N, C-alpha and C positions, 0 to 999 in steps of 0.2 A: 742297304744296297740300292743303287740307282736302277732306274728302269730304262729299258731300251726305247729307241724312238718309236717303234711300232707299238710297244706296250703303252707308252704315253698317249699315243693317238687313240688306241683302243679304249684306254681309260676315259679319255675325253668324250669319246662317242658314247660309252656306257653311261657316263654322268648325264649327258644331254638326253639320252633315251629315257633314263630313269626320271629325270625332271619333267620331260614331256608326258610320260605315262602318269606321273603323280598329278600333273595339271589336268590332264584329260579325265582322270578318275575323280578329281575334285569337282570338275564341271558336271560330270554325270551324277555325282552325289547331290549337287545343287538342284538339278532337275528332277532327281528322284524324290527329294524332300518338297520342292516347290515346282510343280510341272510347268507353270506359266508365270514366271516372275516378271515384274515390270522392268523396263530398261534401266532406270536409275538404280533400282535395287540390284539388278544383275551386275552393273558396273561395280558396285560395292563388293559383291561376292567375288567376282573375277579379279578385282584389284587386290583384295586381301589374299586370295589364293596365290596370286603371282608373287606377292611379297613373302609368304610363308614357304614357298618352294625355292624361289630364286635367291632370296636373301642368304639362307644357309649355303646354297650352292656357291655364291660369290665368296663367302667366308672360307669355305673349304678349298676352293680353287686358289685363292690368294695364298693361303697358308701352305698349300701343296706345291705351288710353283715358285714361291719366293721364300727366302729364309727370313722369317719374321722375328728371329731371336739373335741375329748377327750383332746388332747394336741397339743401344737405347733408342736411337732414332727410328729404327725398323719396328721395334716393339711399340713405340708411340704411334706410328702410322697405322699399325694393325689394330691398336686400341680404337683409333678413329673409325676404322671399318666396323669393328664390333659394335661401337656405340650407335653408328648410323643404322646398321641392320636391326639392332634391338629396338631402336626408336621407331623405325618403320614397322616392325612387327607389333609394337604396342598400338600404333595407328591401325594396322590391319586387324587387330583383335577388336578394336572399337568398330571398324567398318563391318565386320561379319556379324557382330552383335546387333548393329543397326539394321543390317539386312534381315536378321531374324525377327526383329521388332516390326519392321515395315511389312514383312510378309506374314507376320503373326504365326510363325512356325515354332517348332519345339527347339529346345536348347541343344539337340543332338548335333546339328550342323556347326554352330560356332564352337562347341566343345571339341568336335573332331578336328576342325581347322586349327584351333589354337594348340591342341595337343600334338598334332602332326608337326606344326611349325616348331614347337618346343623341342620335340625329339630330333628333328632334322638339324636344328641349331646346335644342340648338344653334340650330335655326331660330328658336325663340321668342326666344332671347337676342339673336340677330343682327338679326332682322327685326321684332321686336315693336314697338319704338319708331318704326321707319321707316314703319309702316303708318298712323300718325297718324289713327286713326279718330275722334278727338275733333274734328278739323277744325283749321284754321290760326287758332286763336282765342286762343293763349296771351298775345299781346301786347295783345289787345283789352280795353277796359274792360268789366267786368261790367255787364249790363243792370240797370236799376232794379229794386228788390225788388218782387215781386208775391206776395201770399199765395196759398196753394193755393186754387184755385177749386172750392168744394164742388159747384157745379152740374156742373162738368166731371167730378169724381169720380163723381157719381151717374150721369152719362151713360155713363161707362166701365163701371161696374158693370152698368148696364142692357144695354149691348152684350154683355158677357160672359154675362149671364143669358139674353138672347135667343138668343145663339149656342148655348148649352147646350141650350135647349129645341128650337131648330130642328134641330140635328144629331141629337139624341135621337129626335125625331119622324121625321126623314128616314130614319135608319138602321133604326128600328123598322119603318117601312112597307116599306122595301126588303127587309128580312129576312123580313117576313111574305109577301112576294111571291116571293122568290127562294130562300130558305133551304130545305134539304132537310126532309122531313117529320119526321125524327128530332129536329129542333130544336124543343123545346116553346116555349110562349109566354114562360115565365119566362126561359129561356136567351136567347131573342131580345132580350128587354128588357135583360138583363144586358150583352149585346154592345153594344146601343145606348147603355147607360150608359158603357161603356168608351170608345166612340168620342167621345161627347159630352164626357167628362172630359178626354181628351187634346187634342182640338181647342180646347176652351175654355181649357186651360192655356196654349196658345200665344197666345191672345188676351190673357190676363192679362199675360204677359211683354212683349208688344208694348205694352200700355197703360202698363207701368211705365217704358218707355224715355224717355217725356217727363220724368218726375221724375228719372231717372238723369242725363239730359242737363242738367237744371237744377242738380243737385248739382255736376256738373263745372264748369258755368259759374260757380257761386257761389264756388268755390275756385280758379278759373282752372286747373283740372286739376292742381293741385299735390298730389301724393300725400302729402307730408309734412303739409301743412295739413289735408287731408281726414282723414287718420288721427288727427291731434290732435283735430279736432272730434268724430270718431266716439268717441274715448275719453272726451271730456268729456260727451257726450250719451248714449251707449249703454252705457257701462260704469259700474261702481260706483266707479271711481277718481277721485280729485280731480286735476284738471288745471289748471295756472295759465294763464289766458288774459288777454291785454291787452284794452283797451276795444273795439277793432275786432273782435277774435276772439270776444268775448262776443256781439256782435250777429250775427256770422256763425253762431255756434253755435245761436242761437235760430232763425235762418232755416234752417239745416241740419236742426234737429229737426223743424220744420214740414214740410219736404220729405220727409225720410227716413221719417217715420212712415207717410206715404202710400205711398212706394216699397216699404217692407217689407210693407205690407198686400197689395199686388198680388203681391209675391213669395211671400208666405204662401199666397195663393190659387193661385198657379201650382204650387207644390210639392204642395199638398193635392190638386189636381185631377190632376196628372201621376202622383203616387204612387197615387192611387185607380185611375186607368186601368191602370197597370202591374200593380197588385195584382190587379185583376179578371182581367186577361189571364193571369197566372200561376196563379191559382186555377182558372180554366177549364181550363188545360192539365193541371194536376194532376188535376182531376176527370175528365178524359178519358184519364188515364194516358199523356199525351204527354210523354216525356222529363222525368219528375218529378225526376230527378237534377240537372237544370238549374234547374227552376222552384222547388224547395224552397229551395236556397241563395239564390236571388234574393229569395224572400219573406223569408227570415231577414235578409238585408241591408237590405231595405226597412223591416222593423220596427225594426232598429237605427238606421237613418238617421232614421226618423220620431221615435224616442225622443230622439235627440240634437238634431235640427234644429228641430222644432216648438216645444218649450219655449223654446229660445233666441230664436227669432224673435218669439214672443209677448212675452217679457220685454223685448226690445229695442223693440218697438212701444210698449209701456206706458211705458218709460223716456223715449222720444222725445216722446210726447204729454205726459207729466208735465213734462219740461224746457221744452217750448214753452209750456205753460200757466203754469208758475211764473215764467218769464222773459219773458213776452209783452210787458211794458212796455218792453223794450229795442228792440222792432221799430220801424222808421221808420213814420211815419204815411203811409198811402196815400190818394190822392184818389179 
């Protein structure tokens, strides 16, 4: 039986909260075993922890939101996901063992990390497709094509901007009233900016769910077809499409350019909030050995993620513009 929209969203939130809790618990375990690890060793531990938590999460979400058994092509693409995650987990196991050797600690930490990763991976593989977060709609005919409603996009952007302004003002007022005197005006405003960025990032990812759902409906949750359309639209590779797939590709391009736009805003705001948080901690000399590696990881992630997202948005918009004549006429 499919899940309602609210239950889908709640399930997503629960998964993110659980993943965050596991990550936080793993970091606490690291510092319980090694109170003052070196920065290079800490990067190994945090990197391996991230893989052991996020790898299974990705596998589970892909299997839950897409039908990975619709066709041989879908099964093949999901096999690629599994191989990549398992390969990264093997590297993560080596990384956490290297951490234990560098810090001359016991085998408890690497064994705990590797065991947790193995359990999470098995759970993702066994139960991912059974969660059926996309709903019981695989056999249903896709709804008639509707172009992206620009007025709706503008409303979504307005909601995000209003949320940012409201949270910023509220937190600034609260800090002005409740914060200790040692917090100057500039620092209070920075804290307000941090809170507004993180809260608004959640709003942006929620707004993107509408377009993510429409992409799944467009391809009937077929992972193989979705991957094929993504290659045709978002990569520089030439992909052979039949007549029906060419129409789907233009529709996909129209939807995914908007979807990626909200995802870009989400990552920009989230990373801004986290960066501000870590800079404030470093400025107050609060556990800089943790904050500095996190800042380095953020800079690397930004350097890799943002250019890729921007290029993909431009390619999707160009594809939709150049092939717009294939779209069915809407009344």
